[in-house]
C-alpha positions as CSV (number, residue, x, y, z in Angstrom):
1,M,94.6,110.2,90.1
2,T,98.1,109.9,91.5
3,P,99.0,107.5,94.3
4,F,99.7,110.6,96.5
5,T,96.3,112.0,95.9
6,A,94.7,108.7,96.3
7,E,96.3,108.1,99.7
8,L,95.4,111.6,100.8
9,I,91.7,111.3,99.8
10,G,91.4,107.7,101.1
11,T,92.8,108.5,104.5
12,M,90.6,111.6,104.7
13,L,87.5,109.5,104.0
14,L,88.7,106.9,106.6
15,I,89.0,109.6,109.3
16,I,85.7,111.4,108.4
17,L,83.8,108.2,108.9
18,G,85.9,106.8,111.7
19,D,86.3,109.9,113.9
20,G,82.7,110.7,112.9
21,V,81.3,107.7,114.6
22,V,83.2,108.5,117.8
23,A,81.8,112.0,117.7
24,S,78.3,110.7,117.2
25,V,78.6,108.3,120.2
26,V,80.5,110.6,122.6
27,L,79.3,114.2,122.0
28,H,76.3,115.5,123.8
29,Q,72.9,115.9,122.1
30,S,73.9,113.7,119.2
31,K,71.1,111.3,118.2
32,A,73.7,108.5,118.5
33,Q,75.0,109.4,121.9
34,N,75.9,106.4,124.0
35,A,75.4,104.0,121.1
36,G,78.3,101.9,122.4
37,W,81.5,100.1,121.4
38,I,79.9,97.7,118.9
39,V,78.7,100.7,116.9
40,V,82.1,102.3,117.0
41,S,83.9,99.1,116.0
42,L,81.5,98.4,113.1
43,A,81.7,101.9,111.8
44,W,85.5,102.0,111.9
45,G,85.6,98.7,109.9
46,L,83.2,100.2,107.3
47,A,85.3,103.4,107.2
48,V,88.4,101.3,106.3
49,A,86.4,99.4,103.6
50,I,85.0,102.6,102.1
51,G,88.4,104.2,102.0
52,A,89.9,101.2,100.4
53,Y,87.1,100.8,97.8
54,S,87.5,104.5,96.9
55,V,91.2,104.6,96.1
56,G,92.4,101.0,96.0
57,N,92.8,101.0,92.2
58,Y,95.1,104.0,92.4
59,S,97.4,103.5,95.3
60,G,96.7,100.1,96.8
61,A,94.8,101.9,99.6
62,H,97.4,101.6,102.4
63,L,95.8,104.5,104.3
64,N,98.1,103.7,107.2
65,P,101.8,104.5,107.7
66,A,102.2,101.3,109.7
67,L,101.0,99.2,106.7
68,T,103.2,101.2,104.3
69,L,106.3,100.7,106.4
70,A,105.5,97.1,107.0
71,L,105.2,96.3,103.3
72,A,108.5,98.2,102.7
73,A,110.2,96.3,105.5
74,S,109.1,93.0,104.1
75,G,110.3,93.9,100.6
76,T,106.9,94.1,98.9
77,F,106.8,97.9,98.6
78,A,109.5,100.2,97.2
79,W,111.2,102.3,99.9
80,E,111.4,105.4,97.6
81,N,107.5,105.5,97.7
82,V,107.3,105.4,101.5
83,L,107.8,109.2,102.2
84,P,105.1,110.3,99.7
85,Y,102.6,107.8,101.0
86,L,103.2,108.7,104.6
87,T,103.0,112.5,103.8
88,A,99.7,112.0,102.0
89,Q,98.3,109.8,104.8
90,F,99.1,112.4,107.5
91,I,97.7,115.3,105.5
92,G,94.5,113.3,104.7
93,A,94.0,112.4,108.3
94,F,94.4,116.0,109.4
95,L,91.9,117.2,106.8
96,G,89.4,114.4,107.8
97,A,89.6,115.5,111.4
98,V,88.9,119.1,110.5
99,V,85.8,118.0,108.5
100,V,84.5,116.1,111.6
101,Y,85.1,119.1,113.8
102,L,83.0,121.3,111.4
103,H,80.3,118.7,111.0
104,F,79.8,118.4,114.8
105,L,80.5,122.1,115.6
106,P,77.5,122.8,117.9
107,H,77.9,119.4,119.7
108,F,81.4,120.2,120.8
109,K,80.1,123.4,122.5
110,A,77.3,121.3,124.1
111,T,79.7,118.8,125.5
112,P,81.4,119.7,128.8
113,D,83.6,116.5,128.9
114,Q,87.1,117.4,127.8
115,A,88.2,113.8,127.6
116,G,85.3,113.0,125.4
117,K,86.2,115.8,123.0
118,L,89.7,114.5,122.8
119,A,88.5,111.0,122.1
120,V,86.8,112.2,118.9
121,F,90.3,112.9,117.5
122,C,92.7,110.4,119.1
123,N,93.1,107.5,121.5
124,S,93.8,107.3,125.2
125,P,94.3,104.2,127.3
126,A,91.7,102.7,129.6
127,I,94.5,102.0,132.1
128,R,97.6,104.1,131.6
129,Q,100.6,101.7,131.6
130,P,103.1,102.5,128.8
131,F,104.5,99.0,128.3
132,A,101.0,97.4,128.4
133,N,99.6,100.1,126.1
134,L,102.4,99.8,123.7
135,L,102.0,96.0,123.7
136,S,98.3,96.3,123.0
137,E,98.9,98.6,119.9
138,F,101.7,96.2,118.8
139,I,99.5,93.2,119.0
140,G,96.5,94.9,117.3
141,T,98.6,96.1,114.4
142,F,100.4,92.8,114.1
143,M,97.0,91.2,113.6
144,L,96.0,93.8,111.1
145,V,99.0,93.4,108.9
146,L,99.1,89.6,109.2
147,G,95.4,89.5,108.4
148,I,95.7,91.7,105.4
149,S,98.6,89.6,104.1
150,A,96.6,86.4,104.6
151,I,93.5,87.8,102.9
152,G,95.5,89.0,99.9
153,A,97.0,85.5,99.5
154,N,93.6,84.0,98.7
155,Q,91.8,83.9,95.4
156,L,88.7,85.9,96.0
157,A,85.9,87.4,93.9
158,Q,86.9,90.7,92.4
159,G,86.3,93.6,94.8
160,L,85.8,91.4,97.9
161,N,89.2,92.2,99.6
162,P,88.4,95.7,101.0
163,L,85.2,94.3,102.6
164,L,87.1,91.5,104.3
165,V,89.8,94.0,105.5
166,G,87.0,96.1,106.9
167,L,85.6,93.1,108.8
168,L,89.1,92.4,110.0
169,V,89.2,95.9,111.5
170,V,85.8,95.2,113.1
171,S,87.2,92.0,114.6
172,I,90.3,93.7,116.0
173,G,88.1,96.5,117.5
174,L,85.7,94.1,119.2
175,S,88.3,91.6,120.4
176,L,91.4,93.8,121.1
177,G,90.4,97.4,121.1
178,G,89.3,97.8,124.7
179,P,92.7,98.6,126.4
180,T,93.7,101.5,124.1
181,G,91.0,102.2,121.6
182,Y,93.0,100.4,118.9
183,A,94.7,103.2,116.9
184,I,96.6,100.6,114.9
185,N,97.4,103.5,112.5
186,P,99.9,106.3,113.4
187,A,98.2,108.8,111.0
188,R,94.8,108.0,112.5
189,D,96.0,109.2,115.9
190,L,98.8,111.7,115.4
191,A,97.3,113.9,112.7
192,P,93.8,114.3,114.4
193,R,95.6,114.9,117.7
194,L,97.4,117.8,116.0
195,A,94.0,119.0,114.7
196,H,92.6,118.9,118.2
197,F,95.6,121.0,119.4
198,L,95.2,123.6,116.6
199,L,91.4,123.9,116.2
200,P,89.4,126.4,118.3
201,I,87.3,123.7,120.0
202,A,85.0,125.1,122.6
203,G,86.1,124.1,126.1
204,K,88.8,121.7,125.1
205,G,91.5,120.5,127.3
206,G,95.1,119.3,126.6
207,S,95.9,117.0,123.7
208,D,97.7,114.5,125.8
209,W,101.0,114.7,124.0
210,G,102.7,112.6,126.7
211,Y,100.8,109.5,125.3
212,A,101.0,110.4,121.6
213,W,104.2,108.3,121.0
214,V,102.4,105.0,122.0
215,P,99.9,104.9,119.1
216,V,102.7,105.8,116.7
217,L,105.5,103.4,117.8
218,G,103.3,100.5,118.7
219,P,101.6,100.2,115.3
220,V,104.9,100.8,113.4
221,L,106.6,98.0,115.3
222,G,103.6,95.6,115.3
223,G,102.9,96.2,111.6
224,A,106.5,95.5,110.6
225,Y,106.5,92.3,112.7
226,G,103.2,91.2,111.2
227,A,104.6,91.6,107.7
228,V,107.9,89.8,108.4
229,F,106.1,87.1,110.4
230,Y,103.9,86.4,107.4
231,Q,106.9,86.3,105.0
232,H,108.9,84.0,107.4
233,F,106.2,81.4,108.3
234,F,103.8,81.6,105.3
235,K,106.2,82.3,102.5
236,G,109.4,80.8,103.8
237,V,111.3,84.1,103.3
238,D,114.2,84.3,105.7
239,Q,114.7,88.0,106.7
240,G,117.2,87.1,109.3
241,W,118.0,89.9,111.8
242,L,114.8,91.8,111.1
243,F,112.6,88.9,112.1
244,W,114.6,88.0,115.2
245,G,115.0,91.7,116.1
246,L,111.3,92.3,116.0
247,S,110.7,89.1,117.9
248,A,113.0,90.4,120.6
249,V,111.1,93.7,120.7
250,A,107.8,91.8,121.1
251,A,109.3,89.7,124.0
252,L,110.7,92.9,125.6
253,L,107.3,94.6,125.5
254,A,105.6,91.5,126.9
255,G,108.2,91.2,129.7
256,G,108.0,94.9,130.5
257,A,104.2,94.8,130.7
258,L,104.2,91.7,132.9
259,F,106.9,93.1,135.2
260,R,104.9,96.3,135.6
261,D,101.8,94.4,136.3
262,L,103.4,92.2,138.9
263,R,104.9,95.2,140.7
264,S,101.6,97.1,140.9
């Protein structure tokens, strides 16, 4: 298996199991309807672990453009491999979303709630404030990449790392996921959002493209900062302008969110 195929299949598995639990909880007449946030967070963590276990030996199981770009920015992944990885991840996420649609086909028709149908595929904020939403995605993905880096630095029993990364995703979902639904992965949001736009879903509404940039830009910036933060403080690698530039971005997002909150 090539790394391209591995990233495609791994991301597809991630979305099938991840979007699948949202469909189970949200769509009408599902036996898991209204199962709740803990079920969603736990299943997404398991989805990450299964995807990583499936293809980790072939590609390193990034399954997330934010992680791929973060590793490249920190100098631990070759830039020439970034575009093939990102392409595979977006294709895999799109195919995974299509599988979820087919699996829950009668339940989409039985569900009148357009927002619920959209939630199966992508995120929307609980309170729509762009600075605050962007900051939430930034912080969540910062924790993801920092946590993955820290887990990888430990000597663990063979095969344990993907499970711990899955538990990290569960932790992020339970602790930080409430404001935006914690995309923390551009492919996880953008490709299924495109699937929602293209698929003949019964009674669907708009795909909320006005929000689509937030779960892309937030994870990319937060993931990069998590990687360079780890390299700077844990490894003593001075990446100069990149570290301080991303620190300034984090401060700008925090200041913008605070200013918007004080004005409202």
